N, C-alpha and C positions, 0 to 999 in steps of 0.2 A: 793734233790733225787727223781730219777725217777723210775716209775714201771719198774718190769722185762720185761714188753713187749714193753717197750719204749726203742729205742737205746739212749744212753746218748749223742753220737756224735750230732745225729740229734738234739736231744732235745736242745743241746747246740746252734744250728743254728736256732731253730724255730722262732725266733723273728728277726733274721738278713735279712735283704732285699737286701743288695748289697754285695755279696761275692766274695773274691779272693782266687783262687785254684792256688798254686804256686808250682813248683817242686822244690826241695832243692837242688839237688845236680848235676845239669847239665845233658847234653845230653838229653834223653827220659824220664825224670823223670816225666815231665809233663803228660806224657800217663798214667801213675800209678795213678794220680788223676782223670782220666776220667770218670770212673764209678761215682764217688762221684759227680764230676761237673755236669755230665749228671742228675744225679737223682735230683741235685739242682734245676737245670733248668726244669726239667719235674714238678717240684712243682711250678713253677710260680716265683723262685727267678732271680734275675739279678746276673748272674755269669762272672766273667773276668778270664781269665787263664794267668800266667805268668810262666818265667822258668829261673832260672839261666843257662846261655846259653853256650855251647861250639862251637857254630857257629861262623862264621867269621862276626861280628858285624862292625867291624872299617870302613869298606868302604860303608857302607848305606849310601844314601843321606840324607841331613839335614831334608826334610820334613817327613822322616820315624821314626824321634825321637819324642815321646810324651814329653820327658823330658830328661835332662843330665842322661845317663847311664839306659834309658829307650826306647828300640826300640818297635815300633808297628808293628808288623811282620804280613803280610797278605797274600793270597795266591800269590800274584803278587811280592812279596819281593823277590829280589836277584835270578832271574831264572837261573843264571849261576853256582849257587852254588850247587854242587852235596849233600853234607851233610847239612840239615838244617831242624832238626827236628821240630822246631817251624813254619816254612813255611809249611812242610808237613802235620803236624796237622791242621794249617789253612785251607789248601786246602781240607783236609777230613771233616772239620767241614762244609765248604763252600758247598760241595757235598750233604751233609744231612741237609742242611738249619738251622744250626746253627750260631750264631756270630762268624764271622771268624778271628777276631782278638788275636793275641797270643804275648802278652808282652814278652820281652827277656831283661835280666840283662846281662852285660859281666860280666866276672871273676873278680870281684875286692873285696877289703878289705869291712871290716864292717862298715866303717864310710860311704864310697860312697854308698854302698848297701842299708843302713838304709836311705840314702837321697832319693834314687831311689823309694825304697818301700813307702816312705812318700809323693813322689809326685804321685805316683799311687793311694795312699790312698786318697789323697785329690782331683785328677781329677776325681774319681767316687765315692766320699764319703762312701768309703767302711766301713763297720760295722763289718765284720767278715773276717778273713785269715785263710785258712788251707794250712799248709806247707806239701807238700807230699814228703816222699823219697821212691824210688823203691829200696828195701833192708831194711837193719836193723842198717847201721853203725851210722846213725843218733841217736840212742838209747846208743851208748857208751859213758861213762862219762869220759874217759880218762886214767883210770889206768887199762885196761885191757890187755890181752897179744897182741892182734890184734886189732887195730882200723878200719881196711878196708881203705877207703878213706874218711876221715872225713872233710877234709879241706871246700868244697864247703858246704857242710850240715851244719856244725857248724858256717860256716860265716853266712849263711841264718837264723838259730837260733838267732845267736846273733842280727843280724840286726833287727830281730822282737820282741827281749825280752824287748827292750826300746820302743816300740810304744804301750805305757800304754793306749793312749785314743782309741786303737781300743777295742770294747767292748769284742769281742771273737778271740782269738789266739789260734789254735789248731795245733797238728802233727799228720800226719797218715802214718804209715810204711806200706808198702805193698810189699810182696815177701820174706817172712820167710825163710833163708836157703841160699838165692842167694849170699850172702857175705861170705860164707865160703871159696870161691876160694881167696878172698882178705884176709883170716887169721881171720875172725872173728868167736869166739866161740860162738854158739848159746846157749849153757847152760849158757853164762855170760849174753846173751840177755835175757833169762828168767829169771835170778837173777834180772836184772836191772829193768825188767818190774814188778816184784814182790815188788821191793822198790818202784817204783813209784805209785804202789797202795796202798801201805803203806802210803805214801804221800800225797794220794788224788789225784794224777796227771794221773791216768791211767783211761781211760774212756770205756774199754772193747774192744771187736773185732766183727767183723762181716765178712762173706764172699761174694764174688762176683759170685754168681750162674750163669751160661750160660743161663738159663731160663728165666732170667730176661731180661728187655728191655735194661738195662744199661750193663749187662754182654754181651750180644749179640754185642752190638755196641761196646764196648771194644775190643772184639775179632776181629771186622770188621776194627776197626781203626789200630791195632797191625799189622794185615795182610797187610794193605794198606801202612803202613810205612815199612815193611820189602820188599814189593815189591818196593818202590820208593826208598829206601835206600839198594840197594842189598850188596853194600861192607862194611857197618858198620851198621846192623841191630842191634836192642837192645836185648842183651843177658838176661838182666833183664825183661823186659816186655815180650819177647819171651818165657821165664820160667813162668812167671805169666799166660800168655795167655795158655798154655800148661796145666798148674794147672787147670785153669778155664774148659778147655775142657775135664779133666778127664783123661789126659795122666799121666804117673806113670814112675819113673826111669830115666834111661840115655836116655833121650829124645832128638833127633838129630833135630834141626828146622834152624840151619845155619853152615856153614863150620868155622865160628869163634870159635866154641866150639871143633874142632878137636883136639884129644889128651886130651881132659878134660872128666871125668866121671860126669855127672850131676845126681841129684837127685831131679827131680821134682815130687812134692807131694801134697796134699789137702791143707796144711798149708799154701803154697805159694800163695794162692789166699785170705787168710785172710787179712782184714784192722785192724791193730791194731791202737787204736786212744788215744791221750795223750792232757793235757793241755800244751800249748808251755811255758808259764812262769814257770810252775812246772818242765818240762824238762829241760829247760836252768838253774835253780838253782842246778841241779844235777852234771852240766858240770865243772869238776875240773879246766879247763883251759880257760873258756870264759871269765875271766878279762884279760887274756893274750892277747887275739886276739882283745880286744874291740877298741883298738885306730889305727888298721890295716887300710891301704888304699889300698894295693895290696895283691892280692892272694899269692903271694911268700913270704909276710910278715908272713902271715897267717900258711903257711907250715913251715916256720922256728921257729916261735912261739910254735907251737905244739911239733916241735923236740926237742927244747929247754926243755920244760916241761917235757916231756918223758925221757930224760936224768938224770932227777932228782929223778926218783921214783922207786920204786919196784913194778912192774906189777903184778896184779891178774893172775894167770896160769888160761890157757884154762880150762873149765869145760864140761866134757863129759856128754851128755843127757843118762842117764842109760837105757831107752827103747825105 
């Protein structure tokens, strides 16, 4: 039990020396973990970054693979590819004097992803892993009316749930509300968080203030990513960054949201933290995807599970 003035997430990481911060759901998810990763770096921790990737990794040279299904992306990786969030982040990190390797996992099933994580854990003697989701669909247990896009997120959760020898495995969800566009009921998100609290798996929440060093650097990193990926900027991190800046309502930061009405608000800058094994234990279909090797298998297993149950209806937040 920690004191009120001590953040439970950072208390769990206090004794960790080599921490892996990983994006759970692909794309720019690793950016949502950047404030936490930078804070840990500024505390003198050894921090490594990884991401389940939507980038085209198949054509990378052999010497850019640290292990099977673990690409070591640097600022000079695949300069011809326009969309490569991991490389874009590596370039930003190098510019600011931080370690500039971002590991990337291809879109694979639970078994090979677990092996990839195992290789990275062994390579750097990792003693804590923080899995970060830009959004809240990682908190869906499977019986909700809408799950958002859970395939990559829960593949990552399942892959790490069995790495019992890593002393600390945690989940951070940033961007409350952004998954409403994908059908997630945030009333049900709150209900799930309450259940995780009852089971001892919820570690509280904290904000990303722009007045902090890490908050300012996060805003800079997101702006850099938007500048260098103009055709596919991250809506999730753009929304989080807008919330960190104090914007509110239907904020327009990219043409990708044309025709949609956003609701940027201060809740989007909150980091909700959880114990990963506790979160994994609540997922109703994690056993169904355990033996998967391909992401399309994960997709079909979840679809089959959903065909068998009556879902919980959306829950409106009454205030």
